[in-house]
C-alpha positions in Angstrom: 0.0 0.0 0.0 3.0 2.3 0.4 3.3 2.6 -3.3 -0.4 3.2 -3.7 -0.2 6.0 -1.1 2.8 7.5 -2.9 1.3 7.2 -6.3 -1.9 9.1 -5.3 0.0 11.5 -3.1 -1.9 10.9 0.1 -0.9 13.3 2.8 -1.4 10.7 5.6 -0.4 7.2 4.6 -0.3 5.9 8.1 -3.9 4.6 7.6 -2.5 1.9 5.3 -0.2 0.4 7.9 2.9 -1.6 7.2 3.6 -2.8 3.7 4.1 -6.5 3.0 7.6 -7.7 2.8 8.9 -9.2 -0.5 7.7 -12.7 -1.2 10.4 -15.3 -0.7 10.5 -18.1 -3.0 10.5 -21.5 -1.4 13.3 -23.8 -2.6 12.5 -27.5 -2.9 15.8 -29.3 -2.8 14.4 -32.8 -3.3 15.5 -34.3 -6.6 17.2 -31.1 -7.6 20.3 -31.2 -9.8 23.6 -29.4 -9.2 22.8 -27.1 -12.2 19.6 -26.0 -10.5 21.1 -25.5 -7.0 24.3 -23.6 -7.9 22.5 -20.4 -9.2 20.9 -19.8 -5.7 22.7 -17.4 -3.4 24.4 -18.6 -0.3 21.7 -17.0 1.8 18.9 -18.7 -0.2 20.6 -22.1 0.3 21.1 -21.4 4.0 17.4 -20.6 4.4 16.2 -23.6 2.4 18.4 -26.0 4.4 17.4 -24.4 7.7 13.7 -24.9 6.7 14.5 -28.6 6.4 16.1 -28.6 9.9 19.7 -28.6 8.9 22.3 -26.9 11.2 24.0 -24.7 8.6 26.4 -23.1 11.1 28.9 -25.8 10.4 29.1 -24.8 6.7 31.4 -21.9 5.9 31.3 -21.9 2.1 28.6 -22.0 -0.5 30.0 -25.1 -2.1 29.6 -27.0 1.2 25.9 -26.0 1.3 25.5 -27.1 -2.3 27.1 -30.5 -1.5 24.9 -31.0 1.5 21.8 -30.0 -0.5 22.7 -32.6 -3.1 23.1 -35.4 -0.5 19.7 -34.8 1.0 
């Protein structure tokens, strides 16, 4: 709604409340190839693995995250 309030030049845009955050895409790592996993950012991989209950604090590099995603 923030864009809407800006577009129509409302003086008081507090009535619209907080705007929604960006939609995050959900990554399904099951049956995913290395070619499909590597383009994801390190943060996206960390979030996808954490959603599956993986402790990602032990992985320091993106390649380690990719390898783990391929194993599971």
